[in-house]
Backbone and ligand atoms as CSV (ligand in chain L), in Angstrom:
chain,resi,resn,atom,element,x,y,z
A,1,MET,N,N,41.478,-70.547,-129.590
A,1,MET,CA,C,40.906,-70.352,-128.276
A,1,MET,C,C,40.495,-68.853,-127.871
A,2,VAL,N,N,39.286,-68.626,-128.299
A,2,VAL,CA,C,38.853,-67.116,-128.207
A,2,VAL,C,C,37.919,-67.008,-126.900
A,3,ASP,N,N,38.170,-65.875,-126.253
A,3,ASP,CA,C,37.419,-65.650,-125.028
A,3,ASP,C,C,36.153,-64.950,-125.564
A,4,LEU,N,N,34.922,-65.390,-125.019
A,4,LEU,CA,C,33.729,-64.805,-125.251
A,4,LEU,C,C,33.213,-63.980,-124.274
A,5,ILE,N,N,32.772,-62.647,-124.588
A,5,ILE,CA,C,32.136,-61.971,-123.350
A,5,ILE,C,C,30.734,-61.685,-123.919
A,6,ARG,N,N,29.854,-62.035,-123.000
A,6,ARG,CA,C,28.381,-61.908,-123.261
A,6,ARG,C,C,27.560,-61.398,-122.070
A,7,GLN,N,N,26.339,-61.030,-122.311
A,7,GLN,CA,C,25.456,-60.838,-121.088
A,7,GLN,C,C,25.089,-62.069,-120.436
A,8,ALA,N,N,24.878,-61.862,-119.066
A,8,ALA,CA,C,24.557,-63.038,-118.330
A,8,ALA,C,C,23.078,-63.344,-118.568
A,9,GLU,N,N,22.827,-64.683,-117.985
A,9,GLU,CA,C,21.214,-64.983,-118.103
A,9,GLU,C,C,21.100,-65.824,-116.856
A,10,GLU,N,N,19.696,-66.121,-116.572
A,10,GLU,CA,C,19.474,-66.996,-115.488
A,10,GLU,C,C,20.239,-68.260,-115.487
A,11,GLY,N,N,20.410,-68.909,-116.561
A,11,GLY,CA,C,21.031,-70.271,-116.696
A,11,GLY,C,C,22.481,-70.117,-116.148
A,12,ASP,N,N,23.013,-69.080,-116.095
A,12,ASP,CA,C,24.373,-68.813,-115.530
A,12,ASP,C,C,24.418,-68.880,-113.899
A,13,HIS,N,N,23.253,-68.819,-113.310
A,13,HIS,CA,C,23.374,-68.688,-111.796
A,13,HIS,C,C,24.037,-69.745,-111.166
A,14,ALA,N,N,23.669,-70.975,-111.641
A,14,ALA,CA,C,24.404,-72.192,-110.868
A,14,ALA,C,C,26.007,-72.111,-110.982
A,15,ARG,N,N,26.270,-71.745,-112.182
A,15,ARG,CA,C,27.976,-71.671,-112.487
A,15,ARG,C,C,28.544,-70.598,-111.757
A,16,ILE,N,N,27.789,-69.556,-111.562
A,16,ILE,CA,C,28.302,-68.345,-110.827
A,16,ILE,C,C,28.517,-68.801,-109.357
A,17,VAL,N,N,27.454,-69.282,-108.812
A,17,VAL,CA,C,27.574,-69.930,-107.418
A,17,VAL,C,C,28.636,-71.000,-107.217
A,18,ASP,N,N,28.807,-71.844,-108.211
A,18,ASP,CA,C,29.811,-72.801,-108.103
A,18,ASP,C,C,31.105,-72.238,-108.183
A,19,SER,N,N,31.253,-71.231,-109.052
A,19,SER,CA,C,32.584,-70.469,-109.350
A,19,SER,C,C,33.037,-69.809,-107.963
A,20,ILE,N,N,32.021,-69.122,-107.412
A,20,ILE,CA,C,32.365,-68.481,-105.968
A,20,ILE,C,C,32.841,-69.536,-105.011
A,21,GLY,N,N,32.168,-70.562,-104.976
A,21,GLY,CA,C,32.483,-71.716,-103.909
A,21,GLY,C,C,33.907,-72.216,-104.231
A,22,THR,N,N,34.328,-72.197,-105.586
A,22,THR,CA,C,35.646,-72.599,-105.981
A,22,THR,C,C,36.627,-71.699,-105.873
A,23,TRP,N,N,36.333,-70.545,-106.402
A,23,TRP,CA,C,37.444,-69.500,-106.554
A,23,TRP,C,C,37.867,-68.960,-105.275
A,24,TRP,N,N,36.895,-69.030,-104.292
A,24,TRP,CA,C,37.250,-68.289,-103.095
A,24,TRP,C,C,37.804,-69.237,-101.972
A,25,SER,N,N,37.798,-70.546,-102.349
A,25,SER,CA,C,38.197,-71.673,-101.353
A,25,SER,C,C,39.595,-71.463,-100.977
A,26,ASP,N,N,40.558,-70.800,-101.660
A,26,ASP,CA,C,41.892,-70.676,-101.206
A,26,ASP,C,C,41.977,-69.616,-99.948
A,27,SER,N,N,41.163,-68.686,-99.866
A,27,SER,CA,C,41.139,-67.547,-98.829
A,27,SER,C,C,39.944,-67.927,-97.817
A,28,ARG,N,N,39.029,-68.778,-98.039
A,28,ARG,CA,C,37.919,-69.061,-97.099
A,28,ARG,C,C,37.790,-70.520,-96.849
A,29,SER,N,N,37.078,-70.896,-95.754
A,29,SER,CA,C,36.785,-72.368,-95.609
A,29,SER,C,C,35.639,-72.581,-96.796
A,30,PRO,N,N,35.407,-73.923,-97.131
A,30,PRO,CA,C,34.246,-74.102,-98.116
A,30,PRO,C,C,32.837,-73.594,-97.676
A,31,ALA,N,N,32.692,-73.709,-96.298
A,31,ALA,CA,C,31.418,-73.185,-95.752
A,31,ALA,C,C,31.383,-71.609,-96.019
A,32,ALA,N,N,32.346,-71.013,-95.786
A,32,ALA,CA,C,32.407,-69.591,-95.886
A,32,ALA,C,C,32.438,-69.097,-97.372
A,33,ALA,N,N,32.966,-69.921,-98.230
A,33,ALA,CA,C,32.949,-69.668,-99.632
A,33,ALA,C,C,31.394,-69.822,-100.083
A,34,ARG,N,N,30.756,-70.780,-99.553
A,34,ARG,CA,C,29.411,-71.079,-100.003
A,34,ARG,C,C,28.544,-69.937,-99.578
A,35,GLU,N,N,28.754,-69.450,-98.414
A,35,GLU,CA,C,28.006,-68.285,-97.765
A,35,GLU,C,C,28.254,-67.007,-98.587
A,36,LEU,N,N,29.436,-66.861,-99.096
A,36,LEU,CA,C,29.706,-65.740,-100.056
A,36,LEU,C,C,28.863,-65.668,-101.287
A,37,ALA,N,N,28.623,-66.855,-101.779
A,37,ALA,CA,C,27.779,-66.980,-102.815
A,37,ALA,C,C,26.413,-66.661,-102.750
A,38,LEU,N,N,25.999,-66.579,-101.529
A,38,LEU,CA,C,24.553,-65.925,-101.316
A,38,LEU,C,C,24.375,-64.560,-101.575
A,39,LEU,N,N,25.657,-63.835,-101.744
A,39,LEU,CA,C,25.647,-62.484,-102.103
A,39,LEU,C,C,25.081,-62.201,-103.721
A,40,VAL,N,N,25.048,-63.314,-104.396
A,40,VAL,CA,C,24.527,-63.373,-105.705
A,40,VAL,C,C,23.380,-64.444,-105.758
A,41,PRO,N,N,22.298,-63.961,-105.214
A,41,PRO,CA,C,21.107,-64.848,-105.267
A,41,PRO,C,C,20.496,-64.947,-106.691
A,42,ARG,N,N,19.764,-65.766,-107.189
A,42,ARG,CA,C,19.244,-65.916,-108.455
A,42,ARG,C,C,18.568,-64.647,-109.004
A,43,LEU,N,N,17.967,-63.951,-108.152
A,43,LEU,CA,C,17.173,-62.697,-108.606
A,43,LEU,C,C,18.078,-61.823,-109.473
A,44,PHE,N,N,19.355,-61.747,-109.040
A,44,PHE,CA,C,20.211,-60.815,-109.911
A,44,PHE,C,C,20.310,-61.159,-111.335
A,45,LEU,N,N,20.240,-62.700,-111.643
A,45,LEU,CA,C,20.430,-63.058,-112.895
A,45,LEU,C,C,18.894,-63.068,-113.455
A,46,GLN,N,N,17.937,-63.073,-112.833
A,46,GLN,CA,C,16.454,-62.967,-113.273
A,46,GLN,C,C,16.180,-61.638,-113.816
A,47,HIS,N,N,16.728,-60.699,-112.972
A,47,HIS,CA,C,16.322,-59.247,-113.188
A,47,HIS,C,C,17.253,-58.271,-113.770
A,48,PHE,N,N,18.483,-58.659,-113.471
A,48,PHE,CA,C,19.757,-57.854,-113.997
A,48,PHE,C,C,20.719,-58.647,-114.990
A,49,GLY,N,N,20.275,-59.677,-115.606
A,49,GLY,CA,C,21.066,-60.466,-116.485
A,49,GLY,C,C,21.627,-59.568,-117.540
A,50,SER,N,N,20.902,-58.679,-118.141
A,50,SER,CA,C,21.335,-57.978,-119.366
A,50,SER,C,C,22.155,-56.894,-119.085
A,51,THR,N,N,22.282,-56.553,-117.695
A,51,THR,CA,C,23.378,-55.570,-117.245
A,51,THR,C,C,24.606,-56.192,-116.597
A,52,SER,N,N,24.481,-57.561,-116.588
A,52,SER,CA,C,25.668,-58.332,-116.015
A,52,SER,C,C,26.408,-59.089,-117.300
A,53,PHE,N,N,27.699,-59.549,-117.037
A,53,PHE,CA,C,28.280,-60.068,-118.125
A,53,PHE,C,C,29.240,-61.262,-117.539
A,54,VAL,N,N,29.412,-62.193,-118.468
A,54,VAL,CA,C,30.375,-63.259,-118.239
A,54,VAL,C,C,31.326,-63.391,-119.258
A,55,VAL,N,N,32.538,-63.818,-118.885
A,55,VAL,CA,C,33.748,-64.115,-119.850
A,55,VAL,C,C,33.840,-65.597,-119.812
A,56,GLU,N,N,33.822,-66.162,-121.046
A,56,GLU,CA,C,33.969,-67.750,-121.154
A,56,GLU,C,C,35.042,-68.027,-122.082
A,57,ARG,N,N,35.751,-69.283,-121.936
A,57,ARG,CA,C,36.671,-69.795,-122.894
A,57,ARG,C,C,36.452,-71.308,-123.160
A,58,ASP,N,N,35.968,-71.640,-124.356
A,58,ASP,CA,C,35.660,-72.957,-124.496
A,58,ASP,C,C,34.422,-73.371,-123.534
A,59,SER,N,N,33.546,-72.608,-123.339
A,59,SER,CA,C,32.512,-72.850,-122.400
A,59,SER,C,C,32.696,-72.850,-120.927
A,60,ARG,N,N,34.070,-72.532,-120.580
A,60,ARG,CA,C,34.527,-72.549,-119.257
A,60,ARG,C,C,34.474,-71.190,-118.879
A,61,PHE,N,N,33.837,-70.943,-117.590
A,61,PHE,CA,C,33.771,-69.460,-116.924
A,61,PHE,C,C,35.162,-68.975,-116.601
A,62,LEU,N,N,35.528,-67.804,-117.029
A,62,LEU,CA,C,36.860,-67.285,-116.614
A,62,LEU,C,C,36.403,-66.068,-115.544
A,63,GLY,N,N,35.366,-65.492,-115.734
A,63,GLY,CA,C,34.873,-64.343,-114.823
A,63,GLY,C,C,33.513,-63.820,-115.095
A,64,PHE,N,N,33.111,-63.179,-114.068
A,64,PHE,CA,C,31.685,-62.625,-114.266
A,64,PHE,C,C,31.658,-61.188,-113.386
A,65,LEU,N,N,30.660,-60.479,-113.989
A,65,LEU,CA,C,30.336,-59.118,-113.275
A,65,LEU,C,C,28.898,-58.991,-113.130
A,66,VAL,N,N,28.387,-58.808,-111.968
A,66,VAL,CA,C,27.120,-58.612,-111.759
A,66,VAL,C,C,26.725,-57.171,-111.354
A,67,GLY,N,N,25.914,-56.489,-112.299
A,67,GLY,CA,C,25.572,-55.022,-111.983
A,67,GLY,C,C,24.365,-54.690,-112.573
A,68,PHE,N,N,23.869,-53.468,-112.232
A,68,PHE,CA,C,22.680,-52.869,-112.562
A,68,PHE,C,C,22.536,-51.522,-112.787
A,69,LEU,N,N,21.687,-50.928,-113.462
A,69,LEU,CA,C,21.217,-49.495,-113.493
A,69,LEU,C,C,20.406,-49.173,-112.349
A,70,SER,N,N,20.749,-48.108,-111.613
A,70,SER,CA,C,20.034,-47.732,-110.467
A,70,SER,C,C,18.655,-47.170,-110.734
A,71,TYR,N,N,17.684,-47.734,-110.118
A,71,TYR,CA,C,16.281,-47.418,-110.425
A,71,TYR,C,C,16.169,-45.965,-109.826
A,72,ASP,N,N,16.652,-45.646,-108.559
A,72,ASP,CA,C,16.365,-44.443,-107.957
A,72,ASP,C,C,17.281,-43.277,-108.290
A,73,ARG,N,N,18.508,-43.586,-108.905
A,73,ARG,CA,C,19.386,-42.549,-109.217
A,73,ARG,C,C,19.636,-42.576,-110.702
A,74,PRO,N,N,18.973,-41.693,-111.376
A,74,PRO,CA,C,18.968,-41.787,-112.925
A,74,PRO,C,C,20.238,-41.569,-113.520
A,75,ASP,N,N,21.280,-41.100,-112.922
A,75,ASP,CA,C,22.653,-40.974,-113.664
A,75,ASP,C,C,23.435,-42.153,-113.241
A,76,ASP,N,N,23.124,-43.186,-112.403
A,76,ASP,CA,C,23.966,-44.065,-111.890
A,76,ASP,C,C,23.760,-45.475,-112.211
A,77,ALA,N,N,25.040,-46.193,-112.183
A,77,ALA,CA,C,24.938,-47.562,-112.325
A,77,ALA,C,C,25.724,-48.200,-111.240
A,78,TYR,N,N,25.477,-49.467,-110.928
A,78,TYR,CA,C,26.229,-50.063,-109.702
A,78,TYR,C,C,26.670,-51.548,-110.004
A,79,ILE,N,N,27.943,-51.641,-109.746
A,79,ILE,CA,C,28.643,-52.989,-109.836
A,79,ILE,C,C,28.527,-53.754,-108.530
A,80,HIS,N,N,27.818,-54.839,-108.403
A,80,HIS,CA,C,27.435,-55.469,-107.231
A,80,HIS,C,C,28.573,-56.602,-106.783
A,81,PHE,N,N,28.930,-57.243,-107.751
A,81,PHE,CA,C,29.903,-58.412,-107.545
A,81,PHE,C,C,30.638,-58.646,-108.761
A,82,VAL,N,N,31.983,-58.939,-108.563
A,82,VAL,CA,C,32.899,-59.283,-109.582
A,82,VAL,C,C,33.748,-60.368,-109.346
A,83,GLY,N,N,34.105,-61.356,-109.921
A,83,GLY,CA,C,35.149,-62.436,-109.762
A,83,GLY,C,C,35.700,-62.704,-111.039
A,84,VAL,N,N,36.934,-63.267,-110.698
A,84,VAL,CA,C,37.647,-63.807,-111.878
A,84,VAL,C,C,38.423,-65.156,-111.305
A,85,ASP,N,N,38.493,-66.232,-112.113
A,85,ASP,CA,C,39.159,-67.331,-111.773
A,85,ASP,C,C,40.579,-66.967,-111.397
A,86,PRO,N,N,40.819,-67.590,-110.126
A,86,PRO,CA,C,42.331,-67.197,-109.771
A,86,PRO,C,C,43.408,-67.676,-110.808
A,87,ALA,N,N,43.179,-68.578,-111.527
A,87,ALA,CA,C,44.173,-68.921,-112.582
A,87,ALA,C,C,44.320,-68.097,-113.620
A,88,GLN,N,N,43.297,-67.114,-113.683
A,88,GLN,CA,C,43.252,-66.260,-114.943
A,88,GLN,C,C,43.451,-64.769,-114.540
A,89,ARG,N,N,43.713,-64.483,-113.297
A,89,ARG,CA,C,43.844,-63.122,-112.741
A,89,ARG,C,C,45.068,-62.496,-113.312
A,90,ARG,N,N,44.990,-61.165,-113.460
A,90,ARG,CA,C,45.903,-60.310,-113.918
A,90,ARG,C,C,46.287,-60.376,-115.397
A,91,GLY,N,N,45.245,-61.035,-116.139
A,91,GLY,CA,C,45.211,-61.188,-117.545
A,91,GLY,C,C,44.249,-60.470,-118.293
A,92,GLY,N,N,43.548,-59.470,-117.669
A,92,GLY,CA,C,42.680,-58.504,-118.280
A,92,GLY,C,C,41.248,-58.874,-118.459
A,93,VAL,N,N,40.886,-59.973,-117.674
A,93,VAL,CA,C,39.477,-60.510,-117.802
A,93,VAL,C,C,38.519,-59.453,-117.008
A,94,ALA,N,N,38.852,-58.936,-115.939
A,94,ALA,CA,C,38.136,-57.913,-115.132
A,94,ALA,C,C,37.983,-56.657,-115.992
A,95,ARG,N,N,39.156,-56.234,-116.459
A,95,ARG,CA,C,39.215,-55.040,-117.376
A,95,ARG,C,C,38.124,-55.119,-118.564
A,96,ARG,N,N,38.099,-56.487,-119.118
A,96,ARG,CA,C,37.061,-56.628,-120.228
A,96,ARG,C,C,35.631,-56.422,-119.718
A,97,LEU,N,N,35.440,-57.140,-118.550
A,97,LEU,CA,C,34.120,-56.953,-117.978
A,97,LEU,C,C,33.620,-55.610,-117.617
A,98,TYR,N,N,34.616,-54.936,-117.070
A,98,TYR,CA,C,34.328,-53.498,-116.819
A,98,TYR,C,C,34.137,-52.581,-117.959
A,99,LYS,N,N,34.917,-52.878,-118.971
A,99,LYS,CA,C,34.695,-52.060,-120.232
A,99,LYS,C,C,33.313,-52.435,-120.735
A,100,ALA,N,N,32.818,-53.708,-120.902
A,100,ALA,CA,C,31.410,-54.044,-121.376
A,100,ALA,C,C,30.412,-53.288,-120.517
A,101,PHE,N,N,30.667,-53.440,-119.221
A,101,PHE,CA,C,29.719,-52.713,-118.254
A,101,PHE,C,C,29.737,-51.187,-118.566
A,102,PHE,N,N,30.897,-50.571,-118.718
A,102,PHE,CA,C,30.849,-49.070,-118.820
A,102,PHE,C,C,30.147,-48.793,-120.192
A,103,ASP,N,N,30.379,-49.483,-121.246
A,103,ASP,CA,C,29.894,-49.336,-122.514
A,103,ASP,C,C,28.377,-49.262,-122.493
A,104,MET,N,N,27.914,-50.377,-121.922
A,104,MET,CA,C,26.477,-50.511,-121.774
A,104,MET,C,C,25.871,-49.343,-120.859
A,105,VAL,N,N,26.614,-48.954,-119.899
A,105,VAL,CA,C,26.038,-47.833,-118.908
A,105,VAL,C,C,25.958,-46.511,-119.819
A,106,ARG,N,N,26.954,-46.330,-120.605
A,106,ARG,CA,C,26.922,-45.072,-121.507
A,106,ARG,C,C,25.811,-45.091,-122.379
A,107,GLN,N,N,25.659,-46.292,-123.044
A,107,GLN,CA,C,24.587,-46.518,-124.083
A,107,GLN,C,C,23.316,-46.315,-123.460
A,108,GLU,N,N,23.078,-46.485,-122.187
A,108,GLU,CA,C,21.880,-46.357,-121.457
A,108,GLU,C,C,21.747,-44.845,-120.779
A,109,GLY,N,N,22.710,-44.094,-121.309
A,109,GLY,CA,C,22.518,-42.575,-120.946
A,109,GLY,C,C,23.020,-42.310,-119.497
A,110,ARG,N,N,23.763,-43.270,-118.857
A,110,ARG,CA,C,24.221,-43.075,-117.438
A,110,ARG,C,C,25.534,-42.421,-117.436
A,111,SER,N,N,25.918,-42.001,-116.381
A,111,SER,CA,C,27.214,-41.251,-116.423
A,111,SER,C,C,28.230,-41.534,-115.139
A,112,ARG,N,N,27.681,-42.318,-114.328
A,112,ARG,CA,C,28.512,-42.731,-113.122
A,112,ARG,C,C,28.206,-44.148,-112.643
A,113,VAL,N,N,29.473,-44.772,-112.258
A,113,VAL,CA,C,29.354,-46.119,-111.823
A,113,VAL,C,C,29.952,-46.283,-110.259
A,114,GLU,N,N,29.261,-46.878,-109.464
A,114,GLU,CA,C,29.611,-47.070,-107.989
A,114,GLU,C,C,29.867,-48.483,-107.673
A,115,CYS,N,N,30.719,-48.792,-106.717
A,115,CYS,CA,C,30.750,-50.007,-106.203
A,115,CYS,C,C,31.515,-49.913,-104.758
A,116,ILE,N,N,31.463,-50.950,-103.941
A,116,ILE,CA,C,32.203,-50.958,-102.697
A,116,ILE,C,C,32.897,-52.149,-102.565
A,117,THR,N,N,33.896,-52.227,-101.691
A,117,THR,CA,C,34.708,-53.467,-101.239
A,117,THR,C,C,34.938,-53.368,-99.756
A,118,SER,N,N,35.417,-54.488,-99.195
A,118,SER,CA,C,35.958,-54.291,-97.779
A,118,SER,C,C,37.362,-53.746,-97.655
A,119,PRO,N,N,37.615,-53.044,-96.505
A,119,PRO,CA,C,38.985,-52.475,-96.385
A,119,PRO,C,C,40.134,-53.471,-96.490
A,120,ALA,N,N,39.863,-54.829,-96.117
A,120,ALA,CA,C,40.833,-55.759,-96.256
A,120,ALA,C,C,41.178,-56.268,-97.586
A,121,ASN,N,N,40.361,-56.027,-98.555
A,121,ASN,CA,C,40.559,-56.365,-99.942
A,121,ASN,C,C,41.491,-55.444,-100.658
A,122,THR,N,N,42.655,-55.672,-100.361
A,122,THR,CA,C,43.633,-54.721,-100.907
A,122,THR,C,C,43.872,-54.835,-102.460
A,123,GLY,N,N,43.654,-56.104,-102.962
A,123,GLY,CA,C,43.647,-56.260,-104.386
A,123,GLY,C,C,42.552,-55.718,-105.049
A,124,SER,N,N,41.337,-55.695,-104.523
A,124,SER,CA,C,40.125,-55.036,-105.133
A,124,SER,C,C,40.445,-53.411,-105.105
A,125,ILE,N,N,40.910,-53.037,-103.994
A,125,ILE,CA,C,41.236,-51.486,-104.015
A,125,ILE,C,C,42.188,-51.112,-105.106
A,126,ALA,N,N,43.350,-51.903,-105.234
A,126,ALA,CA,C,44.299,-51.472,-106.209
A,126,ALA,C,C,43.523,-51.703,-107.693
A,127,PHE,N,N,42.830,-52.744,-107.790
A,127,PHE,CA,C,42.225,-52.946,-108.993
A,127,PHE,C,C,41.276,-51.823,-109.350
A,128,HIS,N,N,40.379,-51.384,-108.549
A,128,HIS,CA,C,39.543,-50.301,-108.820
A,128,HIS,C,C,40.148,-48.846,-109.056
A,129,ARG,N,N,41.369,-48.812,-108.471
A,129,ARG,CA,C,42.119,-47.467,-108.682
A,129,ARG,C,C,42.676,-47.507,-110.038
A,130,ARG,N,N,43.219,-48.797,-110.490
A,130,ARG,CA,C,43.601,-48.851,-111.813
A,130,ARG,C,C,42.455,-48.678,-113.001
A,131,MET,N,N,41.344,-49.032,-112.605
A,131,MET,CA,C,40.212,-48.831,-113.496
A,131,MET,C,C,39.596,-47.485,-113.285
A,132,GLY,N,N,40.315,-46.620,-112.725
A,132,GLY,CA,C,39.999,-45.350,-112.631
A,132,GLY,C,C,38.945,-44.773,-111.692
A,133,PHE,N,N,38.624,-45.600,-110.738
A,133,PHE,CA,C,37.669,-45.210,-109.760
A,133,PHE,C,C,38.310,-44.327,-108.683
A,134,GLU,N,N,37.625,-43.353,-108.293
A,134,GLU,CA,C,37.972,-42.445,-107.043
A,134,GLU,C,C,37.315,-43.200,-105.888
A,135,LEU,N,N,38.166,-42.965,-104.656
A,135,LEU,CA,C,37.607,-43.500,-103.415
A,135,LEU,C,C,36.952,-42.326,-102.672
A,136,VAL,N,N,35.703,-42.663,-102.297
A,136,VAL,CA,C,34.859,-41.644,-101.735
A,136,VAL,C,C,35.335,-41.347,-100.155
A,137,PRO,N,N,35.518,-40.161,-99.835
A,137,PRO,CA,C,35.950,-39.900,-98.425
A,137,PRO,C,C,35.009,-40.499,-97.488
A,138,GLY,N,N,35.657,-41.077,-96.470
A,138,GLY,CA,C,34.979,-41.860,-95.463
A,138,GLY,C,C,34.998,-41.003,-94.010
A,139,ASP,N,N,34.613,-41.732,-93.082
A,139,ASP,CA,C,34.844,-41.107,-91.598
A,139,ASP,C,C,36.088,-41.652,-90.909
A,140,LYS,N,N,36.888,-42.434,-91.568
A,140,LYS,CA,C,38.137,-42.829,-90.967
A,140,LYS,C,C,39.179,-43.384,-91.965
A,141,GLU,N,N,40.281,-43.484,-91.762
A,141,GLU,CA,C,41.289,-44.006,-92.809
A,141,GLU,C,C,41.989,-45.148,-92.270
A,142,ILE,N,N,42.144,-46.244,-93.057
A,142,ILE,CA,C,43.009,-47.399,-92.598
A,142,ILE,C,C,44.140,-47.653,-93.768
A,143,ASP,N,N,45.459,-47.539,-93.321
A,143,ASP,CA,C,46.491,-47.491,-94.218
A,143,ASP,C,C,46.387,-46.474,-95.399
A,144,GLY,N,N,45.809,-45.242,-95.079
A,144,GLY,CA,C,45.701,-44.283,-96.086
A,144,GLY,C,C,44.443,-44.432,-96.908
A,145,VAL,N,N,43.526,-45.489,-96.602
A,145,VAL,CA,C,42.425,-45.658,-97.450
A,145,VAL,C,C,41.147,-45.179,-96.795
A,146,PRO,N,N,40.378,-44.311,-97.449
A,146,PRO,CA,C,39.182,-43.784,-96.706
A,146,PRO,C,C,38.203,-44.989,-96.572
A,147,VAL,N,N,37.714,-44.991,-95.291
A,147,VAL,CA,C,36.682,-46.157,-94.928
A,147,VAL,C,C,35.410,-45.652,-94.357
A,148,HIS,N,N,34.416,-46.247,-94.684
A,148,HIS,CA,C,33.000,-45.861,-94.133
A,148,HIS,C,C,32.693,-46.879,-93.077
A,149,SER,N,N,32.630,-46.439,-91.875
A,149,SER,CA,C,32.497,-47.272,-90.751
A,149,SER,C,C,30.996,-47.951,-90.778
A,150,ASP,N,N,30.795,-49.204,-90.352
A,150,ASP,CA,C,29.485,-49.775,-90.134
A,150,ASP,C,C,28.674,-49.463,-91.474
A,151,TYR,N,N,29.186,-49.472,-92.573
A,151,TYR,CA,C,28.479,-49.128,-93.751
A,151,TYR,C,C,27.362,-50.095,-93.896
A,152,ASP,N,N,27.592,-51.355,-93.878
A,152,ASP,CA,C,26.405,-52.287,-94.241
A,152,ASP,C,C,25.824,-52.915,-92.948
A,153,ALA,N,N,26.449,-52.841,-91.880
A,153,ALA,CA,C,25.939,-53.367,-90.676
A,153,ALA,C,C,27.087,-53.115,-89.665
A,154,GLN,N,N,26.799,-53.134,-88.329
A,154,GLN,CA,C,27.760,-52.905,-87.269
A,154,GLN,C,C,28.950,-53.847,-87.559
A,155,GLY,N,N,30.215,-53.190,-87.687
A,155,GLY,CA,C,31.391,-53.994,-87.851
A,155,GLY,C,C,31.726,-54.286,-89.236
A,156,HIS,N,N,30.802,-53.984,-90.273
A,156,HIS,CA,C,30.969,-54.271,-91.734
A,156,HIS,C,C,31.297,-52.842,-92.389
A,157,ASP,N,N,32.551,-52.499,-92.279
A,157,ASP,CA,C,33.152,-51.307,-92.834
A,157,ASP,C,C,33.256,-51.546,-94.271
A,158,ARG,N,N,33.239,-50.331,-95.114
A,158,ARG,CA,C,33.393,-50.469,-96.528
A,158,ARG,C,C,34.253,-49.389,-97.120
A,159,VAL,N,N,34.880,-49.652,-98.218
A,159,VAL,CA,C,35.569,-48.671,-99.020
A,159,VAL,C,C,34.609,-48.454,-100.137
A,160,CYS,N,N,34.290,-47.112,-100.451
A,160,CYS,CA,C,33.271,-46.812,-101.508
A,160,CYS,C,C,34.120,-46.062,-102.746
A,161,PHE,N,N,33.711,-46.737,-103.865
A,161,PHE,CA,C,34.311,-46.228,-105.105
A,161,PHE,C,C,33.320,-45.457,-106.027
A,162,VAL,N,N,33.781,-44.493,-106.788
A,162,VAL,CA,C,32.820,-43.914,-107.870
A,162,VAL,C,C,33.603,-43.630,-109.034
A,163,ARG,N,N,33.191,-43.806,-110.281
A,163,ARG,CA,C,33.816,-43.448,-111.416
A,163,ARG,C,C,32.916,-42.646,-112.288
A,164,GLU,N,N,33.308,-41.560,-112.722
A,164,GLU,CA,C,32.516,-40.781,-113.667
A,164,GLU,C,C,32.955,-41.235,-115.074
A,165,LEU,N,N,31.886,-41.525,-115.817
A,165,LEU,CA,C,32.171,-41.930,-117.298
A,165,LEU,C,C,32.146,-40.775,-118.379
L,1,LIG,C1,C,39.836,-57.865,-108.362
L,1,LIG,C2,C,39.702,-58.847,-109.507
L,1,LIG,C3,C,38.246,-58.874,-110.093
L,1,LIG,C4,C,40.645,-58.318,-110.746
L,1,LIG,O1,O,40.529,-59.209,-111.783
L,1,LIG,P1,P,41.733,-59.393,-112.882
L,1,LIG,O2,O,41.054,-60.073,-114.151
L,1,LIG,O3,O,42.897,-60.033,-112.321
L,1,LIG,O4,O,42.077,-57.854,-113.152
L,1,LIG,P2,P,42.720,-57.345,-114.508
L,1,LIG,O5,O,43.818,-58.281,-115.153
L,1,LIG,O6,O,41.667,-56.927,-115.624
L,1,LIG,O7,O,43.483,-56.001,-114.179
L,1,LIG,C5,C,43.049,-54.700,-114.523
L,1,LIG,C6,C,44.126,-53.792,-113.873
L,1,LIG,O8,O,44.041,-53.760,-112.400
L,1,LIG,C7,C,45.382,-54.276,-111.827
L,1,LIG,N1,N,45.221,-55.189,-110.840
L,1,LIG,C8,C,44.265,-56.315,-110.928
L,1,LIG,N2,N,44.455,-56.872,-109.661
L,1,LIG,C9,C,45.358,-56.349,-108.969
L,1,LIG,C10,C,45.862,-56.549,-107.637
L,1,LIG,N3,N,45.565,-57.552,-106.926
L,1,LIG,N4,N,46.867,-55.544,-107.219
L,1,LIG,C11,C,47.175,-54.581,-108.015
L,1,LIG,N5,N,46.785,-54.260,-109.153
L,1,LIG,C12,C,45.790,-55.228,-109.627
L,1,LIG,C13,C,46.026,-55.001,-113.110
L,1,LIG,O9,O,47.461,-54.847,-112.997
L,1,LIG,C14,C,45.558,-54.060,-114.226
L,1,LIG,O10,O,46.404,-52.934,-114.408
L,1,LIG,P3,P,47.024,-52.584,-115.765
L,1,LIG,O11,O,45.909,-53.078,-116.923
L,1,LIG,O12,O,47.084,-51.133,-115.884
L,1,LIG,O13,O,48.253,-53.350,-115.916
L,1,LIG,C15,C,40.168,-60.233,-109.231
L,1,LIG,O14,O,41.460,-60.191,-108.595
L,1,LIG,C16,C,39.332,-61.060,-108.317
L,1,LIG,O15,O,38.450,-61.784,-108.711
L,1,LIG,N6,N,39.620,-60.983,-106.966
L,1,LIG,C17,C,38.714,-61.628,-106.014
L,1,LIG,C18,C,37.279,-61.009,-106.020
L,1,LIG,C19,C,37.095,-59.713,-105.667
L,1,LIG,O16,O,37.961,-59.141,-104.736
L,1,LIG,N7,N,36.282,-58.962,-106.234
L,1,LIG,C20,C,36.061,-57.430,-106.003
L,1,LIG,C21,C,35.219,-57.254,-104.774
L,1,LIG,S1,S,34.342,-55.692,-104.899
C-alpha cells in the first residue's frame, strides 16, 4: 500500500469538492462544508493543476494542496488551500504535500511561499509553524498570534504566513 503523490489535474476537481464536503462535515453543517468547497473552483485545477498536488492510496484521496506561482511577484508562490482526510491527519501527508510544493517552487526559481488562515484555525497555525513558516506581524494579536483585521472582508480577519526557501 504505497501512497502516490502527483500533480493535480482538472479531473481531480470533483473529488476535491467531495472531499471538502466530507472532511469538514465534523466541524461544519453539510451546507457550510459545501460552501467551503467553493473556495476551490474548477479554474484552480484548469490553470494551476501542475503547481497543485494530491496524495492517493489505492486511488483513494488522502490529501491535496492547491497552490500557484505568483504572476505579479516573481519571487513568490502561494498556497491557497490544503486539506487532509481527518482519518489520516498527523501522519505526514501535509508535510509531503508541502515538500512537493517547495521543491517545485525552488525548481521554478522562486524563493518565498505565502499563505493565510483564519485566527480560529489553531491546528493550521501550529502546522504552519512546524513547517517553518513565520507569522507576519499584524495590527492586533489574539492569544499571542498576530492577526490582520478585515484582511479579506469586513470581519474576516486572517493570520498571514511566509516561508523563505
Ligand atoms: C492542517 C493539516 C493540513 C495538517 O495535515 P497533516 O497531514 O495532519 O499534517 P502532518 O502530519 O504532515 O504534520 C506536519 C507537522 O505539523 C504538526 N501538526 C499538524 N497538525 C497539527 C495540529 N493540529 N496541531 C499541532 N501540530 C500539528 C505535526 O505534528 C507535524 O510536526 P512534526 O513532523 O514535527 O511532528 C490538516 O490538519 C487539515 O487538513 N486541517 C483542516 C484543513 C486546514 O486547516 N487547512 C489549512 C487551512 S490554511
